[in-house]
One Martini backbone bead per residue (centre of mass of N, CA, C, O) as a GRO file, in nm:
protein
  193
    1UNK     BB    1   1.837  -2.711   0.912
    2UNK     BB    2   1.815  -2.427   1.056
    3UNK     BB    3   1.896  -2.248   1.322
    4UNK     BB    4   1.619  -2.122   1.364
    5UNK     BB    5   1.459  -2.386   1.361
    6UNK     BB    6   1.611  -2.521   1.603
    7UNK     BB    7   1.537  -2.281   1.818
    8UNK     BB    8   1.243  -2.368   1.796
    9UNK     BB    9   1.011  -2.467   1.992
   10UNK     BB   10   0.793  -2.728   1.963
   11UNK     BB   11   0.543  -2.581   2.076
   12UNK     BB   12   0.554  -2.346   1.866
   13UNK     BB   13   0.527  -2.509   1.611
   14UNK     BB   14   0.260  -2.643   1.688
   15UNK     BB   15   0.089  -2.392   1.713
   16UNK     BB   16   0.137  -2.279   1.418
   17UNK     BB   17   0.028  -2.529   1.282
   18UNK     BB   18  -0.259  -2.526   1.425
   19UNK     BB   19  -0.337  -2.228   1.320
   20UNK     BB   20  -0.271  -2.288   0.981
   21UNK     BB   21  -0.411  -2.574   0.963
   22UNK     BB   22  -0.723  -2.656   0.877
   23UNK     BB   23  -0.883  -2.387   0.894
   24UNK     BB   24  -1.170  -2.247   0.917
   25UNK     BB   25  -1.331  -1.992   0.781
   26UNK     BB   26  -1.463  -1.722   0.861
   27UNK     BB   27  -1.724  -1.553   0.748
   28UNK     BB   28  -1.581  -1.268   0.734
   29UNK     BB   29  -1.349  -1.408   0.528
   30UNK     BB   30  -1.511  -1.472   0.305
   31UNK     BB   31  -1.364  -1.364   0.002
   32UNK     BB   32  -1.100  -1.277   0.066
   33UNK     BB   33  -0.783  -1.191  -0.075
   34UNK     BB   34  -0.670  -1.282   0.189
   35UNK     BB   35  -0.522  -1.460   0.420
   36UNK     BB   36  -0.679  -1.342   0.705
   37UNK     BB   37  -0.837  -1.118   0.567
   38UNK     BB   38  -1.046  -0.847   0.669
   39UNK     BB   39  -1.265  -0.683   0.507
   40UNK     BB   40  -1.388  -0.396   0.478
   41UNK     BB   41  -1.623  -0.194   0.489
   42UNK     BB   42  -1.828  -0.053   0.304
   43UNK     BB   43  -1.893   0.236   0.183
   44UNK     BB   44  -2.064   0.488   0.243
   45UNK     BB   45  -2.259   0.704   0.126
   46UNK     BB   46  -2.032   0.971   0.076
   47UNK     BB   47  -1.772   0.919   0.267
   48UNK     BB   48  -1.543   1.008   0.016
   49UNK     BB   49  -1.624   1.248  -0.181
   50UNK     BB   50  -1.451   1.497  -0.016
   51UNK     BB   51  -1.192   1.369  -0.049
   52UNK     BB   52  -0.842   1.440  -0.060
   53UNK     BB   53  -0.621   1.325  -0.316
   54UNK     BB   54  -0.277   1.200  -0.353
   55UNK     BB   55  -0.085   1.112  -0.634
   56UNK     BB   56   0.235   0.955  -0.639
   57UNK     BB   57   0.486   0.898  -0.899
   58UNK     BB   58   0.711   0.747  -1.086
   59UNK     BB   59   0.935   0.740  -1.374
   60UNK     BB   60   0.988   0.453  -1.326
   61UNK     BB   61   0.861   0.186  -1.460
   62UNK     BB   62   0.598   0.281  -1.618
   63UNK     BB   63   0.414   0.042  -1.666
   64UNK     BB   64   0.385  -0.038  -1.374
   65UNK     BB   65   0.293   0.232  -1.259
   66UNK     BB   66   0.047   0.266  -1.435
   67UNK     BB   67  -0.099   0.013  -1.321
   68UNK     BB   68  -0.121   0.115  -1.044
   69UNK     BB   69  -0.269   0.377  -1.104
   70UNK     BB   70  -0.521   0.230  -1.202
   71UNK     BB   71  -0.586   0.102  -0.935
   72UNK     BB   72  -0.624   0.346  -0.768
   73UNK     BB   73  -0.852   0.477  -0.940
   74UNK     BB   74  -1.050   0.246  -0.902
   75UNK     BB   75  -1.071   0.258  -0.595
   76UNK     BB   76  -1.172   0.548  -0.570
   77UNK     BB   77  -1.428   0.494  -0.723
   78UNK     BB   78  -1.540   0.263  -0.552
   79UNK     BB   79  -1.526   0.461  -0.281
   80UNK     BB   80  -1.629   0.767  -0.389
   81UNK     BB   81  -1.420   0.946  -0.510
   82UNK     BB   82  -1.390   1.245  -0.646
   83UNK     BB   83  -1.211   1.312  -0.918
   84UNK     BB   84  -1.163   1.630  -0.849
   85UNK     BB   85  -1.003   1.520  -0.562
   86UNK     BB   86  -0.768   1.424  -0.768
   87UNK     BB   87  -0.408   1.431  -0.750
   88UNK     BB   88  -0.129   1.422  -0.974
   89UNK     BB   89   0.220   1.314  -0.938
   90UNK     BB   90   0.573   1.353  -1.016
   91UNK     BB   91   0.862   1.161  -0.961
   92UNK     BB   92   1.165   1.053  -1.033
   93UNK     BB   93   1.182   0.854  -0.770
   94UNK     BB   94   1.188   0.665  -0.481
   95UNK     BB   95   1.389   0.847  -0.326
   96UNK     BB   96   1.193   1.109  -0.366
   97UNK     BB   97   0.924   1.052  -0.232
   98UNK     BB   98   0.937   1.149   0.065
   99UNK     BB   99   0.963   1.459   0.000
  100UNK     BB  100   0.703   1.478  -0.168
  101UNK     BB  101   0.511   1.376   0.048
  102UNK     BB  102   0.574   1.581   0.265
  103UNK     BB  103   0.471   1.824   0.100
  104UNK     BB  104   0.185   1.737   0.065
  105UNK     BB  105   0.120   1.714   0.371
  106UNK     BB  106   0.205   2.002   0.457
  107UNK     BB  107  -0.012   2.158   0.278
  108UNK     BB  108  -0.318   2.043   0.372
  109UNK     BB  109  -0.481   1.943   0.100
  110UNK     BB  110  -0.484   1.641   0.216
  111UNK     BB  111  -0.613   1.336   0.340
  112UNK     BB  112  -0.440   1.163   0.123
  113UNK     BB  113  -0.169   0.933   0.018
  114UNK     BB  114  -0.023   0.792  -0.277
  115UNK     BB  115   0.257   0.580  -0.333
  116UNK     BB  116   0.441   0.514  -0.634
  117UNK     BB  117   0.643   0.221  -0.730
  118UNK     BB  118   0.957   0.052  -0.873
  119UNK     BB  119   1.182  -0.176  -0.730
  120UNK     BB  120   1.447  -0.345  -0.890
  121UNK     BB  121   1.662  -0.574  -0.881
  122UNK     BB  122   2.005  -0.602  -0.909
  123UNK     BB  123   2.370  -0.624  -0.900
  124UNK     BB  124   2.346  -0.414  -0.686
  125UNK     BB  125   2.287  -0.230  -0.375
  126UNK     BB  126   2.084  -0.009  -0.462
  127UNK     BB  127   1.817  -0.134  -0.378
  128UNK     BB  128   1.839  -0.118  -0.075
  129UNK     BB  129   1.862   0.176  -0.047
  130UNK     BB  130   1.608   0.270  -0.191
  131UNK     BB  131   1.394   0.091  -0.052
  132UNK     BB  132   1.467   0.174   0.248
  133UNK     BB  133   1.439   0.482   0.220
  134UNK     BB  134   1.158   0.496   0.121
  135UNK     BB  135   0.998   0.355   0.335
  136UNK     BB  136   1.101   0.517   0.573
  137UNK     BB  137   1.020   0.803   0.466
  138UNK     BB  138   0.714   0.747   0.446
  139UNK     BB  139   0.661   0.675   0.741
  140UNK     BB  140   0.764   0.939   0.860
  141UNK     BB  141   0.561   1.126   0.724
  142UNK     BB  142   0.306   1.005   0.830
  143UNK     BB  143   0.378   1.060   1.134
  144UNK     BB  144   0.437   1.355   1.133
  145UNK     BB  145   0.153   1.450   0.981
  146UNK     BB  146  -0.096   1.245   1.003
  147UNK     BB  147  -0.121   1.100   0.714
  148UNK     BB  148  -0.257   0.906   0.510
  149UNK     BB  149  -0.079   0.614   0.362
  150UNK     BB  150  -0.017   0.458   0.047
  151UNK     BB  151   0.191   0.175  -0.019
  152UNK     BB  152   0.299   0.145  -0.377
  153UNK     BB  153   0.585   0.008  -0.346
  154UNK     BB  154   0.772  -0.192  -0.523
  155UNK     BB  155   0.983  -0.478  -0.406
  156UNK     BB  156   1.170  -0.656  -0.639
  157UNK     BB  157   1.347  -0.904  -0.836
  158UNK     BB  158   1.142  -0.876  -1.080
  159UNK     BB  159   0.940  -0.781  -1.338
  160UNK     BB  160   0.742  -1.019  -1.316
  161UNK     BB  161   0.659  -0.957  -1.026
  162UNK     BB  162   0.548  -0.674  -1.080
  163UNK     BB  163   0.322  -0.763  -1.292
  164UNK     BB  164   0.171  -0.953  -1.086
  165UNK     BB  165   0.101  -0.675  -0.895
  166UNK     BB  166  -0.050  -0.503  -1.160
  167UNK     BB  167  -0.307  -0.617  -1.217
  168UNK     BB  168  -0.617  -0.635  -1.264
  169UNK     BB  169  -0.777  -0.545  -0.965
  170UNK     BB  170  -0.792  -0.586  -0.612
  171UNK     BB  171  -0.471  -0.704  -0.618
  172UNK     BB  172  -0.367  -0.454  -0.684
  173UNK     BB  173  -0.135  -0.262  -0.527
  174UNK     BB  174  -0.270   0.002  -0.574
  175UNK     BB  175  -0.542  -0.062  -0.469
  176UNK     BB  176  -0.449  -0.145  -0.189
  177UNK     BB  177  -0.326   0.128  -0.109
  178UNK     BB  178  -0.577   0.294  -0.129
  179UNK     BB  179  -0.748   0.126   0.075
  180UNK     BB  180  -0.568   0.176   0.313
  181UNK     BB  181  -0.588   0.485   0.319
  182UNK     BB  182  -0.907   0.489   0.342
  183UNK     BB  183  -0.905   0.330   0.615
  184UNK     BB  184  -0.733   0.549   0.771
  185UNK     BB  185  -0.930   0.774   0.747
  186UNK     BB  186  -1.163   0.631   0.889
  187UNK     BB  187  -1.009   0.587   1.157
  188UNK     BB  188  -0.940   0.884   1.222
  189UNK     BB  189  -1.235   0.971   1.225
  190UNK     BB  190  -1.319   0.793   1.459
  191UNK     BB  191  -1.107   0.905   1.658
  192UNK     BB  192  -1.074   1.216   1.610
  193UNK     BB  193  -0.802   1.369   1.485
   0.00000   0.00000   0.00000
């Protein structure tokens, strides 16, 4: 038993176990792709047709990033984004994504941006620096410019883990990143930002 496990009070452990074990799934969650994830309402006809979307991908781990990009474009099609309103850009690597995303957002040409990449752990601390700065920079760009961002940068230990996350279908992390970005466009439109 770890120090953390020993320091958690029994009442908290019991509450967590009670909340997560053998709970019937609410009707709204049945069929959701994630445990405990309530899928968003389907898009209304034409809801996203005029939205302008930028997809920016890295040049590293091409097979993986291409599969993520396929997921993004499938999602955009499923949600009704007009193909003529989608522009794709390439950045050298994940470390460069924040600057590229900031420039896309600053341009004011796009309602949302999806960033794609794959950072695979190696034998050196390079992974921590690239993955951490990439995610931090992308979050900062979204907050500074108030533009919805789909985070489709895989940070994995092995190439096998990356390939598991970019298979065809709605569980493709590129698809999920695009869906999250579109949900945020919808949310900000509802808030009337």
